[in-house]
N, CA, C, O and the ligand as a Tripos MOL2 file, in Angstrom:
@<TRIPOS>MOLECULE
protein
  221   219    56     0     0
PROTEIN
NO_CHARGES

@<TRIPOS>ATOM
      1 N           2.7290   -5.8410    9.6370 N.3       1 MET1
      2 CA          1.2890   -5.7330    9.0060 C.3       1 MET1
      3 C           1.0430   -7.0590    8.5190 C.2       1 MET1
      4 O           1.8420   -7.7230    7.8570 O.2       1 MET1
      5 N          -0.3290   -7.4790    8.9520 N.am      2 GLN2
      6 CA         -0.9400   -8.5280    8.6430 C.3       2 GLN2
      7 C          -1.7250   -8.5580    7.3010 C.2       2 GLN2
      8 O          -2.4680   -7.6140    7.0310 O.2       2 GLN2
      9 N          -1.6000   -9.5200    6.5220 N.am      3 CYS3
     10 CA         -2.4060   -9.6580    5.3640 C.3       3 CYS3
     11 C          -3.8600   -9.6760    5.4300 C.2       3 CYS3
     12 O          -4.2830  -10.6120    6.1090 O.2       3 CYS3
     13 N          -4.7330   -8.9360    4.9350 N.am      4 SER4
     14 CA         -6.1930   -9.0090    5.1800 C.3       4 SER4
     15 C          -6.9540  -10.0800    4.3790 C.2       4 SER4
     16 O          -8.1650  -10.3000    4.4160 O.2       4 SER4
     17 N          -5.9870  -10.7240    3.6250 N.am      5 ARG5
     18 CA         -6.8030  -11.7990    3.0280 C.3       5 ARG5
     19 C          -6.4490  -13.2790    3.4900 C.2       5 ARG5
     20 O          -7.3260  -14.1390    3.5740 O.2       5 ARG5
     21 N          -5.2710  -13.4970    3.7500 N.am      6 CYS6
     22 CA         -4.8480  -14.7760    4.1680 C.3       6 CYS6
     23 C          -4.1160  -14.7940    5.6860 C.2       6 CYS6
     24 O          -3.6660  -15.8300    6.1740 O.2       6 CYS6
     25 N          -4.0710  -13.5000    6.3450 N.am      7 ALA7
     26 CA         -3.7510  -13.3760    7.6510 C.3       7 ALA7
     27 C          -2.3490  -13.6870    7.8900 C.2       7 ALA7
     28 O          -1.9360  -13.8010    9.0440 O.2       7 ALA7
     29 N          -1.5540  -13.8390    6.8350 N.am      8 ARG8
     30 CA          0.0420  -14.0060    6.9860 C.3       8 ARG8
     31 C           0.6690  -12.5470    7.6740 C.2       8 ARG8
     32 O           0.2700  -11.3990    7.4760 O.2       8 ARG8
     33 N           1.6700  -12.9680    8.4540 N.am      9 GLN9
     34 CA          2.0930  -11.8100    9.1330 C.3       9 GLN9
     35 C           3.3490  -11.4320    8.3980 C.2       9 GLN9
     36 O           4.0310  -12.2930    7.8420 O.2       9 GLN9
     37 N           3.6820  -10.0800    8.3880 N.am     10 GLY10
     38 CA          4.9760   -9.8230    7.7320 C.3      10 GLY10
     39 C           4.9610   -9.6240    6.2880 C.2      10 GLY10
     40 O           5.7940  -10.1340    5.5380 O.2      10 GLY10
     41 N           3.8410   -8.7500    5.8460 N.am     11 MET11
     42 CA          4.0070   -8.3550    4.3510 C.3      11 MET11
     43 C           5.3050   -7.5680    4.0050 C.2      11 MET11
     44 O           5.9460   -6.8830    4.8010 O.2      11 MET11
     45 N           5.5730   -7.7620    2.7690 N.am     12 VAL12
     46 CA          6.7870   -6.7360    2.3660 C.3      12 VAL12
     47 C           6.2770   -5.4370    2.3190 C.2      12 VAL12
     48 O           5.1550   -5.2060    1.8700 O.2      12 VAL12
     49 N           7.1750   -4.3980    2.8410 N.am     13 GLU13
     50 CA          6.6050   -3.1980    2.8470 C.3      13 GLU13
     51 C           7.7980   -2.2500    1.9680 C.2      13 GLU13
     52 O           8.9970   -2.2840    2.2460 O.2      13 GLU13
     53 N           7.2710   -1.5090    0.9910 N.am     14 ILE14
     54 CA          8.0230   -0.6970    0.3870 C.3      14 ILE14
     55 C           7.4440    0.7370    0.3060 C.2      14 ILE14
     56 O           6.2920    1.0260   -0.0180 O.2      14 ILE14
     57 N           8.5490    1.6830    0.6930 N.am     15 ARG15
     58 CA          8.2260    3.0520    0.9510 C.3      15 ARG15
     59 C           8.2870    3.7690   -0.2420 C.2      15 ARG15
     60 O           9.2750    3.6280   -0.9640 O.2      15 ARG15
     61 N           7.2970    4.5850   -0.5860 N.am     16 MET16
     62 CA          7.3620    5.3310   -1.8400 C.3      16 MET16
     63 C           6.9120    6.6020   -1.6870 C.2      16 MET16
     64 O           6.2000    6.8950   -0.7260 O.2      16 MET16
     65 N           7.2910    7.5360   -2.6550 N.am     17 ASN17
     66 CA          6.7930    9.0570   -2.6150 C.3      17 ASN17
     67 C           6.0230    9.2640   -3.7150 C.2      17 ASN17
     68 O           6.5380    9.1910   -4.8300 O.2      17 ASN17
     69 N           4.6820    9.5530   -3.5540 N.am     18 ILE18
     70 CA          3.8800    9.9120   -4.7330 C.3      18 ILE18
     71 C           3.3650   11.2150   -4.6980 C.2      18 ILE18
     72 O           2.6770   11.4370   -3.7010 O.2      18 ILE18
     73 N           3.5060   12.2480   -5.5800 N.am     19 ALA19
     74 CA          3.0830   13.6370   -5.5010 C.3      19 ALA19
     75 C           3.4320   14.1570   -4.1880 C.2      19 ALA19
     76 O           2.5910   14.8130   -3.5740 O.2      19 ALA19
     77 N           4.5560   13.9400   -3.7010 N.am     20 GLY20
     78 CA          5.0390   14.4970   -2.3330 C.3      20 GLY20
     79 C           4.6170   13.9190   -1.1840 C.2      20 GLY20
     80 O           5.0560   14.3580   -0.1210 O.2      20 GLY20
     81 N           3.5660   12.6850   -1.1960 N.am     21 GLU21
     82 CA          3.2610   12.1800   -0.0730 C.3      21 GLU21
     83 C           3.8920   10.6900    0.1500 C.2      21 GLU21
     84 O           4.0770    9.9040   -0.7790 O.2      21 GLU21
     85 N           4.1650   10.4430    1.3820 N.am     22 ASP22
     86 CA          4.7190    9.2160    1.6650 C.3      22 ASP22
     87 C           3.7170    8.1830    1.7180 C.2      22 ASP22
     88 O           2.7180    8.3450    2.4190 O.2      22 ASP22
     89 N           3.8890    7.1500    1.0520 N.am     23 VAL23
     90 CA          2.8990    5.9430    1.0580 C.3      23 VAL23
     91 C           3.6670    4.8300    1.2180 C.2      23 VAL23
     92 O           4.8600    4.8610    0.9170 O.2      23 VAL23
     93 N           3.1110    3.7850    1.6800 N.am     24 LEU24
     94 CA          3.6280    2.5000    1.7910 C.3      24 LEU24
     95 C           2.9160    1.4770    0.9630 C.2      24 LEU24
     96 O           1.6930    1.3500    1.0170 O.2      24 LEU24
     97 N           3.7360    0.7010    0.1470 N.am     25 PHE25
     98 CA          2.9390   -0.3060   -0.5940 C.3      25 PHE25
     99 C           3.3360   -1.5070    0.1120 C.2      25 PHE25
    100 O           4.4640   -1.7070    0.5620 O.2      25 PHE25
    101 N           2.2360   -2.3830    0.1940 N.am     26 HIS26
    102 CA          2.4710   -3.8890    1.1500 C.3      26 HIS26
    103 C           2.0380   -4.8440    0.0490 C.2      26 HIS26
    104 O           1.1020   -4.7160   -0.7400 O.2      26 HIS26
    105 N           2.9950   -5.9100    0.1780 N.am     27 SER27
    106 CA          2.7510   -6.9650   -0.7770 C.3      27 SER27
    107 C           2.9000   -8.3190    0.0320 C.2      27 SER27
    108 O           3.9130   -8.5230    0.7010 O.2      27 SER27
    109 N           1.9000   -9.2100   -0.0420 N.am     28 CYS28
    110 CA          1.9020  -10.3770    0.7390 C.3      28 CYS28
    111 C           2.6440  -11.6520   -0.1300 C.2      28 CYS28
    112 O           2.2580  -11.9940   -1.2480 O.2      28 CYS28
    113 N           3.7230  -12.2540    0.5610 N.am     29 GLY29
    114 CA          4.3880  -13.2710   -0.2560 C.3      29 GLY29
    115 C           3.7970  -14.4540   -0.3870 C.2      29 GLY29
    116 O           4.3950  -15.3090   -1.0400 O.2      29 GLY29
    117 N           2.5220  -14.7630    0.1900 N.am     30 ARG30
    118 CA          1.7330  -15.9790    0.1150 C.3      30 ARG30
    119 C           0.6410  -15.8420   -0.8530 C.2      30 ARG30
    120 O           0.5680  -16.5410   -1.8640 O.2      30 ARG30
    121 N          -0.0580  -15.0930   -0.5910 N.am     31 CYS31
    122 CA         -1.3300  -14.7590   -1.5470 C.3      31 CYS31
    123 C          -1.2560  -13.7050   -2.5900 C.2      31 CYS31
    124 O          -2.1870  -13.6260   -3.3910 O.2      31 CYS31
    125 N          -0.2800  -12.9100   -2.6660 N.am     32 GLU32
    126 CA          0.0780  -11.9190   -3.6160 C.3      32 GLU32
    127 C          -1.0310  -10.7140   -3.4000 C.2      32 GLU32
    128 O          -1.3180   -9.9710   -4.3390 O.2      32 GLU32
    129 N          -1.5340  -10.5960   -2.3060 N.am     33 ALA33
    130 CA         -2.4170   -9.3600   -2.1370 C.3      33 ALA33
    131 C          -1.7520   -8.2360   -2.1400 C.2      33 ALA33
    132 O          -0.6070   -8.2420   -1.6890 O.2      33 ALA33
    133 N          -2.2650   -7.1550   -2.5960 N.am     34 LYS34
    134 CA         -1.5060   -5.9110   -2.5050 C.3      34 LYS34
    135 C          -2.2780   -4.6430   -1.7670 C.2      34 LYS34
    136 O          -3.4670   -4.4070   -1.9860 O.2      34 LYS34
    137 N          -1.5430   -3.9370   -0.9590 N.am     35 GLN35
    138 CA         -2.1250   -2.8670   -0.2350 C.3      35 GLN35
    139 C          -1.5060   -1.7580   -0.3110 C.2      35 GLN35
    140 O          -0.3120   -1.8620   -0.5910 O.2      35 GLN35
    141 N          -1.9520   -0.6140   -0.1400 N.am     36 TRP36
    142 CA         -1.3110    0.7680   -0.1540 C.3      36 TRP36
    143 C          -1.7560    1.3490    1.1600 C.2      36 TRP36
    144 O          -2.8730    1.0650    1.5950 O.2      36 TRP36
    145 N          -0.9670    2.1220    1.7960 N.am     37 SER37
    146 CA         -1.3900    2.8920    3.0680 C.3      37 SER37
    147 C          -0.4210    4.1240    2.9750 C.2      37 SER37
    148 O           0.5800    4.2250    2.2650 O.2      37 SER37
    149 N          -0.9340    5.0170    3.8340 N.am     38 SER38
    150 CA         -0.4010    6.3510    4.0750 C.3      38 SER38
    151 C          -0.2360    6.6130    5.7830 C.2      38 SER38
    152 O          -0.9280    6.0020    6.5970 O.2      38 SER38
    153 N           0.5680    7.4000    6.0810 N.am     39 PRO39
    154 CA          0.4580    7.6380    7.6830 C.3      39 PRO39
    155 C          -0.7930    7.8270    8.0980 C.2      39 PRO39
    156 O          -0.9760    7.4870    9.2670 O.2      39 PRO39
    157 N          -1.7810    8.2860    7.4920 N.am     40 GLU40
    158 CA         -3.1420    8.3630    8.0790 C.3      40 GLU40
    159 C          -3.8970    7.1130    8.0610 C.2      40 GLU40
    160 O          -4.8570    7.0310    8.8280 O.2      40 GLU40
    161 N          -3.6210    6.1620    7.3300 N.am     41 GLY41
    162 CA         -4.4610    4.9980    7.1680 C.3      41 GLY41
    163 C          -4.3920    4.3570    5.6830 C.2      41 GLY41
    164 O          -3.6670    4.8240    4.8040 O.2      41 GLY41
    165 N          -5.1120    3.3920    5.5320 N.am     42 PRO42
    166 CA         -5.1990    2.6140    4.3420 C.3      42 PRO42
    167 C          -5.6010    3.5060    3.1430 C.2      42 PRO42
    168 O          -6.4520    4.3830    3.2890 O.2      42 PRO42
    169 N          -4.9960    3.2850    1.9720 N.am     43 LEU43
    170 CA         -5.3750    3.7740    0.7100 C.3      43 LEU43
    171 C          -5.8670    2.8170   -0.3600 C.2      43 LEU43
    172 O          -5.2950    1.7620   -0.6320 O.2      43 LEU43
    173 N          -6.9050    3.2360   -0.9120 N.am     44 SER44
    174 CA         -7.4180    2.4620   -2.1310 C.3      44 SER44
    175 C          -6.6560    2.5570   -3.4430 C.2      44 SER44
    176 O          -6.2080    3.6560   -3.7720 O.2      44 SER44
    177 N          -6.4820    1.5500   -4.1760 N.am     45 LEU45
    178 CA         -5.5680    1.9660   -5.2830 C.3      45 LEU45
    179 C          -6.0920    2.9190   -6.1560 C.2      45 LEU45
    180 O          -5.2660    3.4880   -6.8710 O.2      45 LEU45
    181 N          -7.3000    3.2410   -6.2750 N.am     46 ASP46
    182 CA         -7.8630    4.2560   -7.0810 C.3      46 ASP46
    183 C          -7.4650    5.7460   -6.6040 C.2      46 ASP46
    184 O          -7.3890    6.7360   -7.3310 O.2      46 ASP46
    185 N          -7.2410    5.6810   -5.2880 N.am     47 ARG47
    186 CA         -6.7390    6.9070   -4.5330 C.3      47 ARG47
    187 C          -5.3150    7.1960   -4.8350 C.2      47 ARG47
    188 O          -4.9590    8.3700   -4.9370 O.2      47 ARG47
    189 N          -4.3710    6.1080   -5.0020 N.am     48 VAL48
    190 CA         -3.0200    6.2410   -5.3500 C.3      48 VAL48
    191 C          -2.9740    6.5540   -6.7200 C.2      48 VAL48
    192 O          -2.1410    7.3980   -7.0520 O.2      48 VAL48
    193 N          -3.7730    6.0000   -7.6900 N.am     49 LEU49
    194 CA         -3.5400    6.3710   -8.9820 C.3      49 LEU49
    195 C          -4.0350    7.9840   -9.1800 C.2      49 LEU49
    196 O          -3.4320    8.7980   -9.8790 O.2      49 LEU49
    197 N          -5.0630    8.2130   -8.5350 N.am     50 ASP50
    198 CA         -5.5310    9.6950   -8.5610 C.3      50 ASP50
    199 C          -4.3470   10.6730   -8.1960 C.2      50 ASP50
    200 O          -4.0630   11.6870   -8.8340 O.2      50 ASP50
    201 N          -3.6870   10.2000   -7.0430 N.am     51 MET51
    202 CA         -2.3990   11.1130   -6.6570 C.3      51 MET51
    203 C          -1.4430   11.1000   -7.6580 C.2      51 MET51
    204 O          -0.8740   12.1580   -7.9270 O.2      51 MET51
    205 N          -1.1260    9.9240   -8.3470 N.am     52 ALA52
    206 CA         -0.0620    9.8790   -9.2650 C.3      52 ALA52
    207 C          -0.3200   10.7650  -10.5220 C.2      52 ALA52
    208 O           0.5470   11.3970  -11.1260 O.2      52 ALA52
    209 N          -1.6930   10.7110  -10.8290 N.am     53 ARG53
    210 CA         -2.2350   11.4060  -12.1230 C.3      53 ARG53
    211 C          -2.0560   12.9060  -11.8730 C.2      53 ARG53
    212 O          -1.5460   13.6070  -12.7480 O.2      53 ARG53
    213 N          -2.4430   13.3980  -10.7530 N.am     54 LYS54
    214 CA         -2.6360   14.8720  -10.4900 C.3      54 LYS54
    215 C          -1.1180   15.4160  -10.3120 C.2      54 LYS54
    216 O          -0.9900   16.6350  -10.1970 O.2      54 LYS54
    217 N          -0.1010   14.7000  -10.2850 N.am     55 HIS55
    218 CA          1.1770   15.2160  -10.0620 C.3      55 HIS55
    219 C           1.8930   15.5340  -11.5270 C.2      55 HIS55
    220 O           3.0320   15.9990  -11.5700 O.2      55 HIS55
    221 ZN         -1.9850  -12.8730    1.8660 Zn       56 ZN56
@<TRIPOS>BOND
     1     1     2 1
     2     2     3 1
     3     3     4 2
     4     3     5 am
     5     5     6 1
     6     6     7 1
     7     7     8 2
     8     7     9 am
     9     9    10 1
    10    10    11 1
    11    11    12 2
    12    11    13 am
    13    13    14 1
    14    14    15 1
    15    15    16 2
    16    15    17 am
    17    17    18 1
    18    18    19 1
    19    19    20 2
    20    19    21 am
    21    21    22 1
    22    22    23 1
    23    23    24 2
    24    23    25 am
    25    25    26 1
    26    26    27 1
    27    27    28 2
    28    27    29 am
    29    29    30 1
    30    30    31 1
    31    31    32 2
    32    31    33 am
    33    33    34 1
    34    34    35 1
    35    35    36 2
    36    35    37 am
    37    37    38 1
    38    38    39 1
    39    39    40 2
    40    39    41 am
    41    41    42 1
    42    42    43 1
    43    43    44 2
    44    43    45 am
    45    45    46 1
    46    46    47 1
    47    47    48 2
    48    47    49 am
    49    49    50 1
    50    50    51 1
    51    51    52 2
    52    51    53 am
    53    53    54 1
    54    54    55 1
    55    55    56 2
    56    55    57 am
    57    57    58 1
    58    58    59 1
    59    59    60 2
    60    59    61 am
    61    61    62 1
    62    62    63 1
    63    63    64 2
    64    63    65 am
    65    65    66 1
    66    66    67 1
    67    67    68 2
    68    67    69 am
    69    69    70 1
    70    70    71 1
    71    71    72 2
    72    71    73 am
    73    73    74 1
    74    74    75 1
    75    75    76 2
    76    75    77 am
    77    77    78 1
    78    78    79 1
    79    79    80 2
    80    79    81 am
    81    81    82 1
    82    82    83 1
    83    83    84 2
    84    83    85 am
    85    85    86 1
    86    86    87 1
    87    87    88 2
    88    87    89 am
    89    89    90 1
    90    90    91 1
    91    91    92 2
    92    91    93 am
    93    93    94 1
    94    94    95 1
    95    95    96 2
    96    95    97 am
    97    97    98 1
    98    98    99 1
    99    99   100 2
   100    99   101 am
   101   101   102 1
   102   102   103 1
   103   103   104 2
   104   103   105 am
   105   105   106 1
   106   106   107 1
   107   107   108 2
   108   107   109 am
   109   109   110 1
   110   110   111 1
   111   111   112 2
   112   111   113 am
   113   113   114 1
   114   114   115 1
   115   115   116 2
   116   115   117 am
   117   117   118 1
   118   118   119 1
   119   119   120 2
   120   119   121 am
   121   121   122 1
   122   122   123 1
   123   123   124 2
   124   123   125 am
   125   125   126 1
   126   126   127 1
   127   127   128 2
   128   127   129 am
   129   129   130 1
   130   130   131 1
   131   131   132 2
   132   131   133 am
   133   133   134 1
   134   134   135 1
   135   135   136 2
   136   135   137 am
   137   137   138 1
   138   138   139 1
   139   139   140 2
   140   139   141 am
   141   141   142 1
   142   142   143 1
   143   143   144 2
   144   143   145 am
   145   145   146 1
   146   146   147 1
   147   147   148 2
   148   147   149 am
   149   149   150 1
   150   150   151 1
   151   151   152 2
   152   151   153 am
   153   153   154 1
   154   154   155 1
   155   155   156 2
   156   155   157 am
   157   157   158 1
   158   158   159 1
   159   159   160 2
   160   159   161 am
   161   161   162 1
   162   162   163 1
   163   163   164 2
   164   163   165 am
   165   165   166 1
   166   166   167 1
   167   167   168 2
   168   167   169 am
   169   169   170 1
   170   170   171 1
   171   171   172 2
   172   171   173 am
   173   173   174 1
   174   174   175 1
   175   175   176 2
   176   175   177 am
   177   177   178 1
   178   178   179 1
   179   179   180 2
   180   179   181 am
   181   181   182 1
   182   182   183 1
   183   183   184 2
   184   183   185 am
   185   185   186 1
   186   186   187 1
   187   187   188 2
   188   187   189 am
   189   189   190 1
   190   190   191 1
   191   191   192 2
   192   191   193 am
   193   193   194 1
   194   194   195 1
   195   195   196 2
   196   195   197 am
   197   197   198 1
   198   198   199 1
   199   199   200 2
   200   199   201 am
   201   201   202 1
   202   202   203 1
   203   203   204 2
   204   203   205 am
   205   205   206 1
   206   206   207 1
   207   207   208 2
   208   207   209 am
   209   209   210 1
   210   210   211 1
   211   211   212 2
   212   211   213 am
   213   213   214 1
   214   214   215 1
   215   215   216 2
   216   215   217 am
   217   217   218 1
   218   218   219 1
   219   219   220 2
@<TRIPOS>SUBSTRUCTURE
     1 MET1         2 RESIDUE 1 A MET
     2 GLN2         6 RESIDUE 1 A GLN
     3 CYS3        10 RESIDUE 1 A CYS
     4 SER4        14 RESIDUE 1 A SER
     5 ARG5        18 RESIDUE 1 A ARG
     6 CYS6        22 RESIDUE 1 A CYS
     7 ALA7        26 RESIDUE 1 A ALA
     8 ARG8        30 RESIDUE 1 A ARG
     9 GLN9        34 RESIDUE 1 A GLN
    10 GLY10       38 RESIDUE 1 A GLY
    11 MET11       42 RESIDUE 1 A MET
    12 VAL12       46 RESIDUE 1 A VAL
    13 GLU13       50 RESIDUE 1 A GLU
    14 ILE14       54 RESIDUE 1 A ILE
    15 ARG15       58 RESIDUE 1 A ARG
    16 MET16       62 RESIDUE 1 A MET
    17 ASN17       66 RESIDUE 1 A ASN
    18 ILE18       70 RESIDUE 1 A ILE
    19 ALA19       74 RESIDUE 1 A ALA
    20 GLY20       78 RESIDUE 1 A GLY
    21 GLU21       82 RESIDUE 1 A GLU
    22 ASP22       86 RESIDUE 1 A ASP
    23 VAL23       90 RESIDUE 1 A VAL
    24 LEU24       94 RESIDUE 1 A LEU
    25 PHE25       98 RESIDUE 1 A PHE
    26 HIS26      102 RESIDUE 1 A HIS
    27 SER27      106 RESIDUE 1 A SER
    28 CYS28      110 RESIDUE 1 A CYS
    29 GLY29      114 RESIDUE 1 A GLY
    30 ARG30      118 RESIDUE 1 A ARG
    31 CYS31      122 RESIDUE 1 A CYS
    32 GLU32      126 RESIDUE 1 A GLU
    33 ALA33      130 RESIDUE 1 A ALA
    34 LYS34      134 RESIDUE 1 A LYS
    35 GLN35      138 RESIDUE 1 A GLN
    36 TRP36      142 RESIDUE 1 A TRP
    37 SER37      146 RESIDUE 1 A SER
    38 SER38      150 RESIDUE 1 A SER
    39 PRO39      154 RESIDUE 1 A PRO
    40 GLU40      158 RESIDUE 1 A GLU
    41 GLY41      162 RESIDUE 1 A GLY
    42 PRO42      166 RESIDUE 1 A PRO
    43 LEU43      170 RESIDUE 1 A LEU
    44 SER44      174 RESIDUE 1 A SER
    45 LEU45      178 RESIDUE 1 A LEU
    46 ASP46      182 RESIDUE 1 A ASP
    47 ARG47      186 RESIDUE 1 A ARG
    48 VAL48      190 RESIDUE 1 A VAL
    49 LEU49      194 RESIDUE 1 A LEU
    50 ASP50      198 RESIDUE 1 A ASP
    51 MET51      202 RESIDUE 1 A MET
    52 ALA52      206 RESIDUE 1 A ALA
    53 ARG53      210 RESIDUE 1 A ARG
    54 LYS54      214 RESIDUE 1 A LYS
    55 HIS55      218 RESIDUE 1 A HIS
    56 ZN56       221 GROUP 0 **** ****
């Protein structure tokens, strides 16, 4: 995965499970951009917090 902010390749990926959903947390080692995604596509932080809250 490529960082959308600084275009660095190879963001750190951490697989997590939130409210029964598989999500991936991506963190860039260069600019510290953070991104979330699910198998269906990108997730906003608001969406992730919403999922965690409902559970
Ligand atoms: Zn970056």
